C-alpha positions as CSV (number, residue, x, y, z in Angstrom):
1,X,-0.3,-0.1,-0.4
2,X,1.3,3.4,-0.9
3,X,1.4,6.2,1.7
4,X,1.5,8.7,-1.2
5,X,-2.4,9.7,-1.9
6,X,-2.4,9.7,1.9
7,X,0.9,12.3,2.3
8,X,-0.9,14.2,-0.5
9,X,-4.4,14.6,1.2
10,X,-2.6,15.6,4.3
11,X,-0.3,18.4,2.4
12,X,-3.4,19.5,0.6
13,X,-5.7,19.9,3.8
14,X,-2.8,20.9,6.0
15,X,-2.6,24.4,3.9
16,X,-5.2,25.7,4.9
17,X,-6.5,27.2,8.6
18,X,-9.4,26.8,10.5
19,X,-9.9,29.9,12.4
20,X,-13.1,30.1,16.0
21,X,-13.9,33.3,17.5
22,X,-16.0,33.8,20.4
23,X,-17.5,37.1,22.1
24,X,-18.8,36.7,25.9
25,X,-20.8,39.7,26.5
26,X,-20.6,39.9,30.8
27,X,-22.0,42.3,33.0
28,X,-22.2,42.7,36.6
29,X,-24.9,44.2,38.8
30,X,-24.9,47.8,39.4
31,X,-23.6,48.2,43.2
32,X,-26.2,50.5,45.3
33,X,-24.6,53.2,46.2
34,X,-25.7,56.3,48.0
35,X,-24.9,60.2,47.8
36,X,-24.8,62.3,50.8
37,X,-26.4,65.6,48.6
38,X,-28.0,66.1,45.4
39,X,-24.2,68.6,44.6
40,X,-22.1,65.3,45.0
41,X,-24.4,63.0,42.9
42,X,-24.6,65.8,40.6
43,X,-20.6,66.3,40.8
44,X,-19.9,62.2,40.7
45,X,-21.8,61.7,37.4
46,X,-20.9,65.2,35.7
47,X,-17.2,63.2,36.4
48,X,-18.2,59.7,34.9
49,X,-20.3,61.3,31.7
50,X,-17.4,63.8,30.8
51,X,-14.7,61.1,31.0
52,X,-16.0,59.6,27.7
53,X,-18.7,57.8,27.1
54,X,-19.9,55.5,29.8
55,X,-21.4,52.6,27.5
56,X,-18.1,52.2,26.7
57,X,-17.2,48.9,26.6
58,X,-13.2,46.9,27.8
59,X,-12.6,44.1,26.1
60,X,-10.4,40.9,27.0
61,X,-8.7,39.5,24.2
62,X,-7.1,35.2,23.7
63,X,-5.6,33.7,21.1
64,X,-4.9,29.9,20.8
65,X,-3.0,27.9,18.1
66,X,-3.5,24.3,18.2
67,X,-1.8,23.0,14.9
68,X,-3.8,24.8,12.4
69,X,-6.5,26.0,14.2
70,X,-6.8,29.7,15.5
71,X,-9.4,29.7,19.1
72,X,-10.1,33.6,19.6
73,X,-11.8,34.5,22.9
74,X,-13.2,38.1,23.4
75,X,-15.5,39.1,26.4
76,X,-16.8,42.1,26.7
77,X,-17.7,44.1,29.6
78,X,-21.0,45.9,30.0
79,X,-21.8,49.5,31.4
80,X,-22.1,48.8,35.3
81,X,-19.0,47.5,35.4
82,X,-17.6,50.4,34.6
83,X,-20.0,52.5,37.0
84,X,-18.6,50.0,39.4
85,X,-14.9,51.1,38.9
86,X,-15.7,54.8,39.4
87,X,-17.6,54.0,42.7
88,X,-14.8,52.1,44.1
89,X,-12.6,55.1,42.9
90,X,-14.8,57.5,43.6
91,X,-16.0,55.9,47.4
92,X,-12.5,55.8,49.2
93,X,-13.7,54.8,52.6
94,X,-15.6,52.6,51.2
95,X,-18.7,52.8,53.9
96,X,-20.7,52.9,50.2
97,X,-22.1,57.0,50.6
98,X,-20.9,59.2,48.4
99,X,-20.0,62.7,50.1
100,X,-19.5,66.1,48.6
101,X,-15.9,66.0,49.1
102,X,-15.3,62.0,47.7
103,X,-16.9,63.8,44.6
104,X,-14.9,66.7,43.6
105,X,-12.0,65.0,44.4
106,X,-13.4,61.8,42.0
107,X,-13.8,64.6,39.5
108,X,-10.7,66.2,40.2
109,X,-8.5,63.1,39.5
110,X,-11.2,62.3,36.1
111,X,-10.1,66.0,34.8
112,X,-6.8,66.5,36.1
113,X,-7.6,69.5,36.8
114,X,-9.9,71.3,39.7
115,X,-13.2,70.3,39.9
116,X,-16.1,73.2,39.2
117,X,-19.6,72.6,41.0
């Protein structure tokens, strides 16, 4: 029995590449937060929204090769995760209540200057 047909098949079939892509959308529950005053809430949300589109998404990519097959995996973070990150950055003492001082410091940190309210 000749190995030539098998060798030809392997060479022809092995010249292609298969690609597989998977995208996962991951969103978390929005944290419950209280504001010490309307001014604190306004300052926080103005800084949060001014930093860019609050609906922007962060993505994590992973690529793996196995033989001639590429596996691409992408995880997209939803808007609640971005909000939770902003709350964690703003609520410096972790009491789940944002004061005017915390909101103003958060706004200054986001703008790189002074916050105006």
